C-alpha positions in Angstrom: 106.3 67.5 105.3 104.6 69.8 102.8 105.3 69.7 99.1 106.9 73.2 99.2 109.0 72.4 102.2 112.8 73.1 101.9 113.4 70.0 103.8 111.6 67.9 101.2 113.7 69.6 98.5 116.9 69.0 100.4 116.1 65.3 100.9 115.3 64.8 97.2 118.6 66.5 96.2 120.5 64.3 98.7 118.9 61.2 97.4 119.7 62.0 93.8 123.4 62.7 94.9 123.6 59.4 96.8 122.1 57.4 93.9 124.6 59.0 91.5 127.5 58.1 93.8 126.2 54.5 94.2 125.9 54.2 90.4 129.5 55.3 89.9 130.7 53.0 92.6 128.8 49.9 91.5 129.1 50.4 87.7 132.4 48.4 87.3 130.8 45.4 89.1 127.7 45.6 86.9 129.7 46.0 83.7 130.0 42.2 83.2 127.4 40.3 81.2 124.4 38.4 82.4 120.7 39.3 83.2 121.4 40.3 86.7 124.1 42.8 85.7 121.9 44.3 83.0 118.9 44.6 85.3 121.1 46.2 87.9 122.4 48.8 85.5 118.8 49.6 84.3 117.6 49.8 87.8 120.3 52.2 89.0 119.9 54.4 85.9 116.1 54.6 86.3 116.4 55.3 90.1 119.0 58.0 89.6 117.1 59.7 86.8 113.8 59.5 88.8 115.5 61.1 91.9 117.1 63.8 89.7 113.8 64.7 88.0 112.1 64.8 91.4 114.7 67.2 92.8 114.5 69.4 89.8 110.7 69.3 89.8 110.5 70.2 93.5 113.0 73.1 93.0 110.9 74.4 90.0 107.7 74.0 92.0 109.2 75.9 95.0 110.1 78.8 92.7 107.0 78.9 90.6 104.5 77.4 93.1 102.6 75.5 90.4 101.2 73.2 93.2 100.7 74.2 96.8 100.3 70.8 98.4 100.6 67.0 97.8 96.8 66.9 97.4 97.0 69.6 94.8 99.8 67.8 92.9 97.9 64.4 92.9 94.7 66.0 91.7 92.8 65.5 95.0 92.2 69.3 95.5 88.9 69.5 93.7 86.8 71.7 96.0 84.5 74.0 94.1 83.6 77.5 94.9 80.6 77.8 97.2 77.6 80.0 96.6 76.3 81.3 99.9 73.1 83.3 100.7 73.9 85.9 103.2 71.5 87.3 105.8 71.2 91.1 106.1 74.0 92.5 108.1 76.1 89.3 107.8 79.9 89.7 107.8 81.4 89.6 104.3 85.1 89.0 105.4 86.0 86.2 107.8 89.5 86.0 109.2 90.6 82.4 109.4 94.3 82.8 110.1 97.2 85.2 110.7 100.9 84.9 109.9 104.0 87.0 109.9 105.8 88.0 106.7 108.8 86.0 105.6 112.0 88.1 105.4 110.7 91.0 107.4 112.1 92.0 110.8 109.9 92.3 113.9 109.7 88.8 115.3 106.0 88.5 114.4 105.0 91.7 116.0 102.4 93.3 113.7 103.3 96.9 114.7 106.9 96.3 113.6 106.7 93.9 110.7 103.1 94.0 109.6 100.8 91.0 109.3 99.2 88.8 106.7 95.7 87.6 107.5 94.1 84.7 105.6 90.4 85.5 105.0 87.3 84.3 103.1 85.5 87.1 101.2 81.8 86.6 100.6 80.3 88.5 97.7 77.0 90.1 98.7 75.8 90.7 95.1 77.7 88.0 93.2 77.2 85.3 95.9 80.7 84.1 95.4 82.9 83.1 98.3 86.7 83.2 97.7 89.8 82.9 99.9 92.3 85.8 100.0 95.3 87.0 101.9 95.3 90.6 103.3 98.5 92.3 104.0 98.3 94.9 106.7 101.4 97.2 107.0 103.0 97.9 110.4 101.4 101.4 110.5 98.0 99.8 110.6 98.7 98.5 114.1 100.5 101.6 115.4 98.7 104.0 117.8 99.7 107.0 115.7 97.7 105.7 112.8 94.7 104.4 114.8 92.3 106.8 113.2 93.7 106.8 109.7 92.3 105.0 106.7 94.7 103.3 104.2 94.7 102.9 100.4 94.3 99.4 99.2 95.2 97.4 96.1 93.7 94.1 94.9 96.6 91.9 93.8 95.9 88.9 91.4 98.1 86.1 90.3 97.8 84.5 86.9 95.8 81.4 85.9 96.0 78.8 87.3 98.2 80.2 90.0 97.6 80.1 93.7 97.3 83.1 96.0 100.4 81.7 97.8 102.4 82.7 94.7 101.9 86.3 95.7 103.4 85.8 99.1 106.2 83.5 98.4 107.3 83.6 94.7 106.4 87.2 94.0 106.9 88.5 97.6 104.3 91.3 97.5 104.0 91.8 101.3 107.8 91.9 101.7 108.2 94.3 98.8 105.5 96.6 100.0 107.1 96.6 103.5 110.5 97.5 102.1 109.3 100.1 99.7 107.3 101.9 102.4 110.1 101.7 104.9 112.5 103.3 102.4 110.0 106.1 101.9 109.3 105.3 98.2 105.7 104.5 98.7 103.0 105.1 101.3 101.8 102.2 103.6 99.1 100.2 101.7 96.7 97.3 102.4 97.1 94.5 99.8 94.2 92.1 99.1 95.9 89.1 97.4 93.9 86.5 95.5 93.9 84.4 92.4 91.5 85.3 89.6 89.9 81.8 89.8 87.0 82.5 92.1 85.0 79.6 90.7 87.6 76.9 90.4 88.7 75.2 88.3 87.1 77.4 85.7 89.0 80.4 84.3 86.3 83.0 84.1 88.6 85.9 82.9 86.9 88.3 85.3 83.8 88.2 83.2 80.2 88.1 84.4 79.3 84.9 82.6 75.6 84.8 81.5 73.9 82.2 83.8 77.3 81.6 85.5 79.8 83.1 88.0 79.5 86.9 88.2 83.3 87.3 88.5 83.5 90.9 87.4 80.8 91.9 89.9 82.7 90.2 92.6 85.9 92.2 91.9 84.3 95.5 91.0 81.5 95.7 93.6 81.7 93.0 96.3 85.4 92.9 97.1 86.1 96.6 97.8 82.9 96.9 99.7 83.6 93.9 101.9 87.2 94.9 102.6 86.3 98.6 103.4 83.7 97.4 105.9 86.2 95.1 107.7 89.4 97.1 107.6 90.3 100.8 107.8 90.3 101.3 104.0 88.7 104.1 102.2 85.6 103.7 99.9 86.4 106.2 97.2 87.9 105.3 93.9 91.1 107.2 94.8 91.5 104.7 97.7 91.6 101.6 95.5 93.9 100.1 92.9 94.2 96.8 91.1 97.4 95.0 90.0 98.1 91.6 88.6 100.3 89.5 86.3 99.3 87.6 83.1 95.6 86.8 83.6 95.6 88.9 86.7 97.0 91.7 84.8 94.3 91.5 82.2 91.7 91.5 85.0 93.4 94.5 86.7 93.3 96.6 83.5 89.8 95.5 82.6 88.3 96.3 86.0 90.0 99.7 86.3 88.9 100.5 82.7 85.3 99.5 83.1 84.9 100.7 86.7 86.6 104.0 87.2 84.0 104.7 89.9 85.5 101.9 92.0 89.3 101.8 91.1 91.5 104.8 90.3 94.4 102.7 89.0 95.1 99.4 87.3 98.5 97.8 86.6 98.9 94.9 84.2 102.2 93.0 84.4 102.7 91.0 81.2 99.0 91.4 80.6 97.0 90.4 77.5 94.2 92.6 76.3 91.3 90.4 75.4 89.6 87.6 77.3 90.9 84.1 76.5 88.5 81.6 75.2 89.6 78.0 75.4 89.0 74.7 77.2 89.7 76.3 80.6 87.2 79.1 80.1 84.3 77.4 78.5 81.7 79.6 76.8 82.1 82.9 78.5 79.7 85.0 76.4 77.0 82.6 75.2 76.9 84.3 71.8 76.6 87.8 73.1 78.7 89.9 70.7 78.6 93.0 73.0 80.0 91.1 76.0 82.8 89.6 73.8 83.7 93.0 72.4 83.6 94.6 75.9 86.1 92.0 77.1 88.5 93.2 74.5 90.3 96.1 76.1 91.5 97.6 72.9 87.9 97.6 71.6 86.8 99.2 74.9 89.3 102.0 74.6 87.9 102.8 71.1 84.2 102.5 71.8 83.5 103.1 75.5 83.9 106.3 77.5 87.3 106.5 79.3 87.1 107.5 82.9 89.8 109.1 85.1 91.6 105.9 85.9 95.4 105.5 85.6 97.0 102.5 83.9 100.4 100.9 84.1 101.3 98.2 81.5 104.5 96.2 81.3 106.3 94.3 78.5 109.7 93.4 77.2 111.5 94.1 74.0 112.6 90.5 73.9 110.8 87.6 75.6 107.2 88.8 75.9 104.4 88.2 73.3 102.4 91.3 74.3 104.8 94.0 73.0 102.8 95.1 70.0 99.4 95.0 71.8 100.9 96.9 74.8 102.1 99.7 72.5 98.6 99.8 70.9 97.0 100.0 74.4 99.2 102.9 75.3 98.4 104.7 72.1 94.6 104.3 72.6 94.4 105.7 76.1 92.9 109.2 76.0 92.3 111.9 78.7 91.0 112.0 81.3 92.6 108.5 81.6 96.4 108.3 82.0 98.8 105.6 81.1 102.4 104.7 82.1 104.6 101.7 81.0 107.6 99.6 81.8 109.5 98.0 78.9 112.3 95.8 79.9 115.1 95.1 77.4 114.6 91.4 77.9 112.3 89.3 80.1 110.0 86.3 79.7 106.6 85.5 81.1 107.9 84.4 84.5 108.4 85.2 88.1 111.9 86.7 87.5 110.5 89.3 85.1 107.6 90.2 87.4 109.9 90.5 90.5 111.8 93.2 88.5 108.5 95.0 87.8 106.7 94.7 91.1 108.7 97.3 93.2 108.3 100.1 90.7 104.7 99.1 90.0 103.8 99.3 93.7 105.6 102.7 93.9 103.6 103.9 90.9 100.3 102.5 92.4 101.0 104.3 95.7 101.5 107.6 93.8 98.0 107.2 92.2 96.1 106.5 95.4 95.4 108.4 98.5 94.6 107.4 102.1 91.7 109.8 102.7 
């Protein structure tokens, strides 16, 4: 049984309840003195607390999806990104699996409930390979839309999140399905990934000198590869970028620096300059211009602003980016446009982002076009 299985969680909770019951029942017998009674009390307390912590930990992991598998939890998931040389004409997106969307009607029929495809995207320029999930709306499979292209949005989780967070915890496919069915947004293709395309390093969507060319992967390789594989347009108006936390920073950064590729960028709880810490290593190798360019507030002041649209989110209480978000909004100038969501209260967590994702997808849909 997998780490995120509801059965595993239920068994852990049941074990904790049983140990608690046994502790209450046996405690009078163990109240007498003597080494055996003392050891019994210690053993029961430790076992009950361990079971309780395990149940709480599993519940938290099922909600936040910190770890996707037992191997991930135990530190055995250490596979690095693979750099691949590609022959001319090679396929840049390989489908490796298909699945229906949880909570969506249709019995697994793509033309009714849509479909999520697990793929591997190979960057022609960056030489980066990265897994992703592609959500295809029901209309993609319907005969009436057979000759239609669709708008697409790249969706990034935070660091060190997993792409599965976007399906399970943040429910992007289900939300996109429901919003389109209600008529609030047009059908869109979603390309869901984590920003860590060279794990375990956090590259902050930067082209690292002598290292991973992450910005090139997201700005150039990814939209090209997806457009060549799926019925997705190639113009900037066909492409958007959305993410939370680190993914939000990346979404704003790529849309700001590449208006010729992306017409819209939405940053949920984003920060506005590249992190530099033990997880990132040396991103800029002393290059002052690269460091400044990775500061979005500096970029707004010193670089030309294209026709991209931006959405930023924050909370009056609970988020640390309120002042910087207001500064970002103030610095955006025409022809760029900016919108914002400010919650009264909300922390840096899934509950907050799930309150922002539906209106953010509707906003994104309104900034993109199918043709």
